[in-house]
C-alpha positions as CSV (number, residue, x, y, z in Angstrom):
1,M,70.7,-88.1,159.5
2,H,72.4,-86.4,162.3
3,Q,75.0,-83.8,161.5
4,F,77.3,-83.3,164.5
5,T,79.3,-80.0,164.5
6,I,82.1,-79.3,166.9
7,E,79.7,-77.5,169.2
8,D,77.2,-80.4,169.0
9,L,79.8,-82.9,169.9
10,K,81.1,-81.0,172.9
11,K,77.5,-80.5,174.1
12,L,76.8,-84.2,173.7
13,L,79.9,-85.1,175.6
14,E,79.1,-82.7,178.4
15,D,75.4,-83.6,178.6
16,A,75.9,-87.4,178.6
17,P,74.7,-88.4,182.1
18,E,76.5,-91.8,182.2
19,V,80.0,-90.6,181.7
20,K,82.0,-87.8,183.1
21,K,85.5,-86.7,182.3
22,E,86.7,-87.9,185.6
23,D,85.3,-91.4,184.8
24,L,87.4,-91.4,181.6
25,G,90.5,-90.8,183.6
26,V,90.9,-87.1,182.6
27,N,91.3,-84.6,185.3
28,P,88.8,-81.7,184.9
29,S,91.4,-79.0,185.5
30,P,95.0,-78.5,186.3
31,Q,93.9,-77.5,189.8
32,G,93.3,-81.1,190.6
33,E,97.1,-81.8,190.8
34,N,99.9,-80.6,192.9
35,S,103.5,-80.1,191.9
36,E,104.2,-83.8,192.1
37,G,101.6,-84.6,189.5
38,W,99.4,-86.7,191.8
39,P,95.7,-86.7,191.1
40,I,93.1,-86.4,193.8
41,P,92.4,-90.1,194.6
42,A,89.1,-91.4,193.4
43,P,86.7,-93.0,196.0
44,L,86.8,-96.7,195.5
45,E,83.0,-96.7,195.0
46,T,83.6,-95.1,191.6
47,L,85.2,-98.3,190.4
48,E,81.8,-99.8,190.3
49,T,80.5,-97.8,187.4
50,N,77.4,-98.5,185.4
51,L,78.0,-98.7,181.6
52,P,76.5,-96.1,179.4
53,S,73.6,-96.7,177.1
54,W,74.0,-96.8,173.4
55,H,73.9,-93.3,171.7
56,T,71.6,-93.2,168.7
57,G,72.7,-91.5,165.5
58,I,76.3,-92.8,165.5
59,V,75.8,-95.6,163.0
60,P,73.6,-95.6,159.9
61,P,69.9,-96.6,160.4
62,A,70.5,-100.0,158.7
63,I,73.0,-100.9,161.5
64,E,71.1,-99.2,164.3
65,D,67.8,-100.8,163.6
66,F,69.5,-104.2,163.4
67,A,71.4,-103.7,166.6
68,I,68.3,-102.4,168.5
69,G,66.1,-105.2,167.2
70,L,68.6,-108.0,167.9
71,A,69.4,-106.5,171.4
72,R,65.7,-106.6,172.2
73,Q,65.5,-110.3,171.2
74,L,68.5,-111.2,173.2
75,A,67.8,-108.9,176.1
76,I,71.1,-107.1,175.9
77,S,72.4,-103.6,175.1
78,P,72.6,-102.6,171.4
79,T,76.3,-101.8,171.9
80,A,77.5,-105.3,171.3
81,P,75.7,-106.0,168.0
82,A,76.4,-102.5,166.7
83,M,80.2,-102.9,167.4
84,V,80.3,-106.4,165.8
85,A,78.5,-104.9,162.8
86,L,81.2,-102.2,162.5
87,G,83.7,-105.0,162.8
88,A,82.0,-106.7,159.8
89,I,82.4,-103.5,157.8
90,S,86.0,-103.2,158.9
91,A,86.6,-106.7,157.5
92,I,85.4,-105.6,154.0
93,L,87.5,-102.5,154.1
94,A,90.6,-104.4,155.2
95,H,90.0,-107.0,152.4
96,R,89.8,-104.1,149.9
97,G,93.1,-102.6,151.2
98,V,91.6,-99.4,152.4
99,E,94.1,-97.1,154.1
100,I,93.3,-94.1,156.4
101,Y,95.6,-91.1,156.6
102,P,94.3,-88.9,159.5
103,N,97.1,-86.3,159.5
104,P,97.6,-84.4,156.3
105,N,100.6,-82.8,157.8
106,N,102.2,-86.2,158.3
107,P,101.8,-88.4,155.3
108,T,103.7,-91.2,157.0
109,H,100.9,-91.7,159.6
110,K,98.8,-94.4,158.2
111,E,96.0,-96.4,159.9
112,V,94.2,-99.5,158.6
113,P,90.5,-100.2,159.2
114,V,91.2,-103.1,161.5
115,L,89.1,-103.6,164.7
116,W,89.4,-106.3,167.3
117,V,86.0,-106.5,169.0
118,V,85.9,-108.9,171.9
119,L,82.6,-109.5,173.7
120,I,83.0,-110.3,177.4
121,G,80.3,-112.1,179.2
122,D,79.2,-115.2,181.1
123,P,77.6,-118.2,179.3
124,G,74.1,-117.3,178.2
125,S,74.9,-113.6,178.1
126,G,74.3,-113.4,174.3
127,K,77.9,-113.4,173.0
128,T,77.5,-116.3,170.5
129,P,74.1,-115.3,168.9
130,T,75.4,-111.7,168.6
131,L,78.5,-112.8,166.8
132,E,76.5,-115.2,164.6
133,S,73.8,-112.7,163.6
134,A,76.1,-109.7,163.0
135,T,78.6,-111.7,161.0
136,Q,76.1,-113.7,159.0
137,P,76.4,-111.4,155.9
138,L,80.2,-112.0,155.9
139,W,79.7,-115.8,156.0
140,D,77.2,-115.5,153.1
141,I,79.9,-113.8,151.1
142,E,82.4,-116.4,152.2
143,D,80.1,-119.2,151.0
144,E,79.9,-117.6,147.6
145,L,83.7,-117.2,147.4
146,A,84.1,-120.8,148.3
147,K,82.0,-121.8,145.3
148,E,83.9,-119.4,143.0
149,N,87.1,-120.9,144.3
150,Q,85.9,-124.4,143.5
151,R,84.9,-123.4,140.0
152,A,88.2,-121.7,139.4
153,L,90.1,-124.7,140.7
154,E,88.2,-127.1,138.4
155,E,88.9,-124.9,135.4
156,Y,92.6,-124.7,136.4
157,E,92.8,-128.5,136.7
158,A,91.2,-128.9,133.3
159,Q,93.7,-126.5,131.8
160,L,96.5,-128.2,133.5
161,A,95.5,-131.6,132.3
162,K,95.2,-130.3,128.8
163,W,98.6,-128.7,129.1
164,A,100.1,-131.9,130.4
165,A,98.6,-133.9,127.5
166,T,100.1,-131.5,124.9
167,P,103.5,-132.5,123.4
168,K,106.3,-130.6,125.1
169,G,107.3,-128.8,122.0
170,K,103.8,-127.4,121.5
171,R,103.0,-126.5,125.1
172,G,102.5,-122.9,126.1
173,E,103.0,-121.5,129.5
174,K,102.0,-123.8,132.3
175,P,98.7,-122.8,133.9
176,T,99.1,-121.2,137.3
177,P,96.8,-122.0,140.2
178,P,94.0,-119.5,140.9
179,P,94.2,-117.4,144.1
180,A,91.9,-118.7,146.8
181,Q,89.6,-115.7,147.7
182,S,88.6,-115.5,151.3
183,L,86.9,-113.0,153.6
184,V,86.3,-115.0,156.8
185,E,88.6,-117.5,158.6
186,G,87.7,-119.8,161.4
187,D,91.2,-121.3,161.6
188,A,93.4,-118.8,163.4
189,T,96.7,-120.8,163.2
190,P,99.6,-118.8,161.6
191,Q,99.9,-121.4,158.8
192,A,96.3,-121.1,157.8
193,L,96.3,-117.3,158.0
194,A,99.5,-117.1,156.1
195,I,97.8,-118.9,153.2
196,A,94.8,-116.7,153.3
197,L,96.8,-113.5,153.6
198,T,99.1,-114.4,150.8
199,E,96.2,-114.1,148.4
200,N,94.0,-111.6,150.3
201,L,94.9,-108.3,151.8
202,G,92.7,-108.8,154.8
203,V,90.4,-111.3,156.5
204,A,88.1,-111.5,159.4
205,V,88.8,-114.1,162.1
206,V,85.5,-115.0,163.7
207,L,85.8,-117.2,166.8
208,D,83.2,-118.2,169.4
209,E,85.8,-118.0,172.2
210,L,89.1,-116.1,172.4
211,K,90.4,-118.4,175.1
212,G,91.5,-121.2,172.7
213,L,93.5,-118.7,170.7
214,L,95.2,-117.4,173.7
215,L,96.0,-120.9,175.0
216,S,97.5,-121.8,171.6
217,W,99.9,-118.9,171.8
218,S,101.2,-120.1,175.2
219,R,103.0,-122.9,173.3
220,D,106.5,-122.0,172.1
221,D,105.9,-123.4,168.7
222,R,102.7,-121.4,168.3
223,A,103.9,-118.0,169.6
224,E,104.3,-116.8,166.1
225,G,100.6,-116.6,165.8
226,R,100.6,-113.7,168.4
227,T,103.2,-111.8,166.5
228,L,101.2,-112.2,163.3
229,F,98.1,-110.8,164.9
230,L,100.1,-107.9,166.4
231,S,101.6,-107.0,163.0
232,S,98.3,-107.4,161.2
233,Y,96.6,-104.8,163.5
234,Y,98.7,-102.1,161.8
235,G,99.1,-103.8,158.4
236,Q,102.8,-104.2,158.9
237,R,105.1,-106.5,156.9
238,H,105.4,-110.0,158.4
239,K,107.1,-113.3,157.6
240,V,105.5,-116.6,158.5
241,R,107.6,-119.8,158.5
242,R,105.5,-122.6,157.0
243,V,106.5,-126.3,157.4
244,V,105.8,-127.3,153.8
245,R,106.1,-124.1,151.7
246,G,108.9,-122.3,153.6
247,I,108.5,-118.6,154.3
248,S,105.5,-116.6,153.4
249,Y,106.2,-112.9,153.1
250,L,103.1,-110.9,153.8
251,E,103.4,-107.3,152.6
252,R,100.6,-105.7,154.6
253,P,98.4,-108.3,156.3
254,Q,95.3,-107.2,158.1
255,I,93.3,-109.4,160.5
256,V,90.0,-108.2,161.9
257,L,89.2,-110.1,165.1
258,L,85.6,-110.7,166.2
259,T,85.2,-113.0,169.1
260,G,84.0,-113.5,172.7
261,I,85.4,-114.5,176.0
262,Q,84.2,-115.3,179.5
263,P,85.2,-113.1,182.4
264,G,87.5,-115.7,184.0
265,P,89.9,-116.0,181.1
266,W,89.6,-112.3,180.5
267,Y,90.7,-111.8,184.2
268,E,93.8,-113.8,183.5
269,L,94.6,-111.8,180.4
270,V,94.2,-108.5,182.2
271,A,96.1,-109.6,185.3
272,A,99.0,-110.8,183.2
273,D,99.0,-107.9,180.7
274,A,97.6,-104.7,182.0
275,F,98.1,-104.7,185.7
276,S,101.4,-106.5,186.0
277,A,103.6,-104.7,188.5
278,N,106.6,-105.2,186.2
279,R,104.7,-104.3,183.1
280,D,106.5,-105.4,180.0
281,T,103.9,-106.3,177.4
282,D,103.5,-106.2,173.6
283,G,100.4,-104.0,173.6
284,F,98.0,-106.8,172.7
285,L,95.5,-105.8,175.3
286,E,95.4,-102.2,174.1
287,R,94.5,-103.2,170.6
288,I,91.3,-104.9,171.8
289,T,88.0,-103.1,171.9
290,P,86.3,-104.9,174.7
291,I,82.5,-104.8,175.0
292,L,80.9,-106.1,178.1
293,M,77.6,-107.9,177.5
294,E,74.9,-106.3,179.5
295,P,72.0,-108.7,180.1
296,K,68.7,-107.0,180.6
297,Q,65.4,-108.3,182.1
298,P,64.0,-110.4,179.2
299,E,60.6,-109.7,177.8
300,K,58.2,-112.6,177.8
301,D,57.1,-111.9,174.2
302,P,59.5,-109.5,172.5
303,P,58.5,-108.2,169.1
304,P,60.1,-110.3,166.3
305,L,63.1,-109.0,164.5
306,D,61.7,-107.5,161.4
307,E,62.8,-109.3,158.2
308,K,63.1,-105.9,156.5
309,V,65.5,-104.8,159.2
310,L,67.6,-107.8,158.5
311,E,67.4,-107.3,154.8
312,R,68.6,-103.6,155.1
313,Y,71.5,-104.7,157.2
314,R,72.5,-107.5,154.8
315,D,72.1,-105.1,151.9
316,L,74.4,-102.6,153.5
317,I,77.2,-105.1,154.0
318,R,76.6,-106.6,150.5
319,G,76.6,-103.2,148.9
320,L,80.0,-102.4,150.4
321,W,81.3,-105.7,149.2
322,E,80.1,-105.4,145.7
323,G,80.3,-101.6,145.2
324,G,83.4,-99.5,145.1
325,V,84.9,-98.1,148.3
326,P,87.6,-95.5,148.5
327,T,90.9,-97.1,149.1
328,R,92.4,-94.0,150.6
329,L,90.5,-92.1,153.2
330,T,91.5,-88.6,154.5
331,P,89.7,-86.1,156.7
332,D,88.4,-82.7,155.5
333,S,89.7,-79.6,157.2
334,K,87.0,-79.6,159.9
335,A,87.4,-83.3,160.6
336,Y,91.2,-82.9,160.9
337,K,90.7,-80.2,163.4
338,L,88.6,-82.5,165.6
339,W,91.1,-85.3,165.2
340,R,94.0,-83.1,166.1
341,E,92.3,-82.1,169.3
342,V,91.9,-85.8,170.2
343,W,95.6,-86.4,169.3
344,Y,96.8,-83.5,171.4
345,D,94.6,-84.3,174.5
346,S,95.5,-88.0,174.3
347,L,99.2,-87.5,174.0
348,T,99.2,-84.9,176.8
349,A,97.4,-87.2,179.1
350,A,99.5,-90.2,178.1
351,R,102.6,-88.3,179.1
352,S,101.2,-87.1,182.4
353,K,102.2,-88.6,185.7
354,A,98.6,-88.5,186.8
355,E,97.5,-91.4,184.7
356,S,97.9,-95.1,185.4
357,T,100.3,-97.0,183.2
358,P,97.6,-99.1,181.5
359,W,95.5,-96.1,180.7
360,K,98.5,-94.3,179.3
361,A,99.0,-97.3,177.0
362,Y,95.4,-97.0,175.8
363,L,95.7,-93.2,175.3
364,S,98.7,-93.6,173.1
365,K,96.5,-95.7,170.7
366,K,93.3,-93.7,171.1
367,P,94.0,-91.3,168.1
368,G,94.5,-94.3,165.9
369,L,91.3,-95.9,167.1
370,V,89.3,-92.7,166.5
371,A,90.8,-92.4,163.0
372,R,89.9,-96.0,162.2
373,L,86.3,-95.7,163.4
374,A,85.9,-92.3,161.6
375,G,87.0,-94.1,158.3
376,I,84.7,-97.0,158.9
377,L,81.7,-94.7,159.8
378,A,82.4,-92.5,156.8
379,V,82.2,-95.4,154.4
380,A,79.1,-96.9,156.2
381,W,77.3,-93.5,155.8
382,G,78.2,-93.5,152.1
383,E,80.9,-90.8,152.3
384,V,84.1,-90.8,150.1
385,L,86.2,-88.9,152.7
386,I,86.2,-88.4,156.4
387,T,83.8,-85.5,157.1
388,E,83.3,-83.6,160.3
389,S,80.2,-85.7,160.9
390,A,82.1,-88.9,160.6
391,M,84.8,-87.7,162.9
392,S,82.3,-86.4,165.4
393,R,80.5,-89.7,165.5
394,A,83.8,-91.6,166.0
395,I,84.8,-89.4,168.9
396,L,81.3,-89.6,170.4
397,L,81.5,-93.4,170.1
398,V,84.9,-93.7,171.6
399,E,84.6,-91.3,174.5
400,T,81.0,-91.9,175.6
401,V,80.6,-95.6,174.9
402,L,83.8,-97.5,174.3
403,E,86.1,-95.9,176.9
404,P,83.7,-96.8,179.8
405,H,83.6,-100.4,178.5
406,I,87.4,-100.4,178.3
407,K,87.8,-99.2,181.9
408,V,85.2,-101.5,183.3
409,A,86.6,-104.4,181.3
410,W,90.0,-103.9,182.7
411,R,88.4,-103.8,186.2
412,I,86.9,-107.2,185.6
413,G,90.4,-108.6,185.8
414,G,92.0,-105.9,188.0
415,V,89.4,-104.9,190.5
416,A,86.7,-107.6,190.5
417,N,87.0,-108.1,194.2
418,L,87.1,-104.8,195.9
419,G,87.1,-106.2,199.5
420,P,90.9,-106.3,199.9
421,A,91.2,-102.8,198.3
422,Y,88.7,-101.3,200.8
423,R,90.6,-102.8,203.7
424,L,94.0,-101.7,202.5
425,A,92.6,-98.2,201.6
426,K,91.1,-97.8,205.1
427,Y,94.5,-98.8,206.7
428,L,96.5,-96.4,204.5
429,K,94.1,-93.5,205.1
430,G,94.0,-94.2,208.8
431,K,97.8,-94.0,209.0
432,H,97.6,-90.7,207.0
433,Q,95.0,-89.2,209.4
434,K,97.2,-90.1,212.4
435,G,100.2,-88.3,210.9
436,E,101.9,-91.7,210.4
437,G,101.5,-91.7,206.7
438,I,103.3,-94.4,204.7
439,R,105.2,-93.0,201.8
440,S,106.2,-96.2,200.0
441,F,106.0,-100.0,200.6
442,T,106.4,-103.3,198.8
443,R,103.7,-105.8,197.8
444,R,105.3,-108.3,200.2
445,E,104.9,-105.9,203.2
446,V,101.2,-105.8,202.7
447,Y,100.5,-109.4,203.3
448,T,103.4,-110.3,205.6
449,K,102.5,-107.4,208.0
450,G,98.8,-108.1,207.6
451,W,97.8,-104.5,206.5
452,G,94.1,-104.3,206.2
453,N,93.9,-108.0,207.4
454,I,95.3,-109.0,204.0
455,Q,97.0,-112.4,204.5
456,N,98.3,-113.6,201.1
457,S,99.8,-112.3,197.9
458,K,96.7,-112.9,195.9
459,E,94.6,-110.5,198.0
460,A,97.5,-108.0,198.0
461,D,97.6,-108.1,194.2
462,Q,93.8,-107.5,194.0
463,A,94.0,-104.6,196.4
464,L,97.0,-102.9,194.8
465,R,95.6,-103.2,191.3
466,A,92.4,-101.5,192.4
467,L,94.2,-98.8,194.4
468,E,96.4,-98.1,191.4
469,V,93.4,-97.6,189.1
470,A,91.8,-95.3,191.6
471,G,95.0,-93.2,192.0
472,W,95.7,-94.1,195.6
473,V,99.1,-95.7,194.9
474,R,101.5,-95.7,192.0
475,Y,104.1,-98.4,191.2
476,D,107.7,-97.3,190.8
477,P,109.6,-99.9,188.7
478,R,112.9,-98.3,189.6
479,T,112.6,-99.0,193.3
480,R,110.0,-101.8,192.9
481,C,107.9,-100.2,195.5
482,Y,104.4,-98.7,195.6
483,L,104.3,-94.9,196.3
484,V,101.4,-93.6,198.3
485,N,99.5,-90.6,197.0
486,P,100.2,-87.8,199.5
487,R,96.7,-86.4,198.8
488,L,94.8,-89.2,200.6
489,G,93.2,-86.6,202.9
490,E,91.3,-85.2,200.0
491,V,89.3,-88.3,199.2
492,G,86.1,-89.5,200.9
493,M,85.5,-93.1,201.7
494,D,82.6,-95.2,202.7
495,E,83.7,-96.7,206.0
496,G,80.9,-99.2,205.9
C-alpha cells in the first residue's frame, strides 16, 4: 500500500511527464503576467495534448487489478474502468447517506459523495462494455433488492387483505406499503427518480448514452429533470411535481450518473455550455467528470480477465454494501492541510484574470471534487476518516489524470478543428508584428472581413473558442467584443 506524504505528492506531480502546470492552466510564476493580468499566449500546438497514463497506487488493488485487466481486454486505458468503479462506490455511499465535511473550520461546508462520470468516445471505443462490467456488482445488488421488494409487497398485500376482511370494530392500524429499495435506476425521468429518491437517499443512474437524457431535457415539460439532477449533485432539497401523486419533497436527493456519449453530441453540449460567448449556464458541465476513451492497438490474444480479479472487485463492492460505512467523513489535520492548499490555489486561480471563463468555473468546483474523491478513496481503502494518504491520492488523481481529461474533453467541442484558429492566429500575429496590432474586435468582423480566410460564423466560432482557450483572446461581455492579448509577440507559432 502506497503512503503518499506531502513531499511524495509534490514530487509525483513535478515528475509526472505527461502533465505540466502550464497544461493544467496554472501559470508557473507571477512573472508570466503583466499588470493587465494577461498570460503568455500558449502555442496552438499545445491544444493537441496527449492524455496521461493511469497512475498506479491511487485505488485499492481490487479496483486497480480489475481496471487494468478489463482495459487490456478492451484495448483501452485503465482510467475509464477505474473511474466507473469509483462511481460505483460513490453510489453505495450516496445510498447510505454519507456526508463529507472537508473544512473543520467551516462546519457548513458539506459535500456528498456524488460523481458524474461520462465516458466520451466513438462507437466501438469500449464505452458500453466498460460501463456494463464496472457496474455489474451494482446490478447484482439491485436484482436482490427487487426480489426483497417483491417479497415485502406480497407480505403487505396479504396483511392488507387480512385487515380488510376483519370487522371494522376489530381492525388495528391499516398496514402501510413497504418502501421500495433501489440502488440503480435505468429510468432517468423526474417522475421515476422522485419515486426512487422518496424511499432511498441516493441512487445510481446508469445509461448507455447521455444524449437521450439531454434531448429529453430540451422539452419544456421535461426541463424539471435537469434541475433535479443539478440539485442532487449537492444533495440539496428539491420538489418534484408528479402527475398522479402531487408534489414529492426530496430532503437530500443524491444521483450518481454513470454514462457515455459520442463526441458529436458532446461537442454540442460543450459549444452550448462552456464556450458560449454570452456564457449564462447552470453549471451542469462543470459537474461532469469526463473521461475520454483511449483505444489502444488491440492484442490478438490478450490474457483472459482472471476470475479471481473479478471476484475481488465484486467482493469489495459487496463488502461496502453489506458492511458499515462511516456516514460522516472528515479529514485528519494533515489531510486538511493538503485540502486547504488545493482550496486556496483553486480559489486564487478562479479569481484571476489570466484564466479562461470555463476553467474558472471548473476551478471553483475543484476543492469539492477533491474532497468527494478523498472520501470515496478513504472508504475504498478501508479508512474511517480522510487520512493524508486518501487526500494525497485524490489530489494526484485530479491533477495528473482527471484535469487533462477535462481540458481535452472541452476541446473536443471547442477546438476540434484547429484550422480556422491557426489562420486567425497567424493573421492577428502578423498585424501585431507590423505594428498594426488589433486591440479588440467582434465575432462578426472576423468572417465579414475574411480575417485568416474565415468566411462564415461557424469557422469564426471554432477559431475564437480555440484562441480563448490558448489565451490569445478574451471575451468581454460588457462590450461584446474580443480583446486581443497584448503579449502576442511572446508566443511562438508553427507557420506551416
